[in-house]
C-alpha positions, 0 to 999 in steps of 0.5 A, a space after each residue: 500500499 502506498 503512503 504519503 511518504 511514497 508520494 512525496 518521494 515519487 514526486 521528487 525530481 529525477 535525481 538519484 534517490 538517497 538513503 534519507 529518501 528511502 528511510 522517508 519512504 519506508 517510514 524508518 530512520 536512515 540508520 535502519 536502512 543502513 543496517 538493512 543494507 549491511 545485513 544487520 541481525 538487529 532489524 526485524 523480518 517485516 522491516 527488512 522486507 518493507 525497506 528492501 521493497 522501497 529500495 527496489 522501487 526507488 531504484 536506490 544504489 548505495 556506495 558499493 565500496 562502503 557497503 561491502 566494508 560495512 564497518 563505518 566511515 573510517 574504512 571508505 573514501 569517496 572522491 568527488 570530482 568533475 573530470 577524470 581525464 585531464 592531467 591534473 585531475 587524473 594524477 590527483 586521483 591517482 595519488 588518492 588511490 595509492 595512499 588509500 590502498 596502502 592504508 587499506 581504505 576503499 575508494 569510491 568515485 562520484 563524478 559531478 556532471 556540472 555546476 548546475 544546482 541539480 547536479 551538485 545536489 545529487 552529488 552531495 546527497 550521494 556522498 552525504 549517505 552514512 556509508 559513503 565514508 570520508 570525502 576527498 573533493 577535487 575542487 579545481 572547478 565550479 562543480 567541485 567547489 559547489 560540492 564542497 560549499 554544499 556539503 553537510 557540516 557533519 560530513 568529513 571531508 578534505 579538498 584539493 583546490 586551486 592555490 589559496 583555497 576558497 575563501 568562503 569555504 570553512 573546510 580543510 583544503 590542500 593545494 599546490 602554490 603555483 603562483 611563484 612558478 607562474 611568476 618565474 615562467 613570465 620572467 623567463 620570457 622577459 629575461 630572454 628579451 620579450 617585451 611582454 607576455 600574453 596569457 591564455 588562461 584556463 578556467 578558474 573557480 576564483 576568477 583570478 587563479 594563482 597562475 594568472 596572479 603570478 604572471 600579472 604580478 611578474 609583468 607589474 613588477 618589470 613595469 611592462 604592458 600587461 595585455 588582456 587575459 585570453 580565456 579558453 575552456 577545458 577543451 582544446 578547441 577553445 585554446 586553439 581558437 584563442 591561439 588563432 587570434 594571438 597568431 594574427 598579431 604580429 606583436 605577440 612573441 611570448 605566450 604563457 599558457 594555462 596548461 599543457 593542453 592549452 599549450 599544444 593547441 596554441 602551438 598548433 595555431 601558431 604553426 597553421 599561421 606560419 609562426 615558428 616556435 620558438 623562432 617567432 613566438 615563445 611558449 610556456 605550458 603549466 603542469 609538465 604532462 609526461 609527453 611535454 619533453 617529447 613534443 617538437 619543440 620539446 615544452 617549457 612548462 611548470 612541473 606540478 606534483 599532482 600525485 603528491 597532492 592527492 596523497 596529502 589529501 588522502 593522509 589528512 582525511 585518513 587522520 581525521 577519520 582515525 581521530 589522530 593528529 594530521 601528518 605535516 604537509 610537505 609538497 614540492 613547489 611547482 617549478 619551471 622546467 626549461 626546454 626548447 619552446 622558448 628563446 630570445 625573440 628574433 630581431 625585427 
């Protein structure tokens, strides 16, 4: 027989049901639902049958890794992440997984589709499930930052963020401070004799990322013109189109790119425009992806240890879950790696 609880849950949006939805529809506490999921003997047969019928009807899917462990938050970690293919994201995820495996922790991944309110809400409901374990949010973007802001205060979480973190969030955040490295890369280009340095920027949750801040600060300190930032998305096509615009300007002789994928796309646009790298235009990337040293020309870039960042986040979360002091965070600072894509500008 359907109840008012049933109708309330059915009328909800198409968002994936949470453990609390199941509890409301079954007329029990979410702790009781958790006991049913973990086959606890302390649930009577009628309640167990009722809860399982609601689970089946709503299509509820619990966090499988945490359910398999069945012994609380301290044995499971869920990573919330918006992108798993880009180098920085994938490497951070790798570091989390490696560190978790060494500690005997199961790792689940929840991909948040976008920064739309419905997608953020779905992700938050999923990881707010008592069985979801501690949370690591990879908040390099608006989607991840949205989840971090919306997490209930009682959900243990640590976030990997842009340098400086999110000023409006009272959460533990760990980051690589690439500001100094961006400034070093900009000064490297200026020291080679370039009049100024243009910047093709990747999206930033904070609006003015540390990479952009370091670039701008170095130009201002050198008292040279500060060109308008050229925005690009996470997709390489947007970077390629930005590169075409820069390639059409003969005054552009040096470009700092937001990441190595951006640098690759800008390099292609310059090539199509007949502008040599580094003869006509010098390019610096960011991240030092594994193939950067083998491009033609080999890419000058900033090395970022995202794997270590992921390990540090997991170590902090594991300490919180165990109720012990956190280990000191020791991350190598990002550093400029000079290769073949930068040179002095040709004499005019």
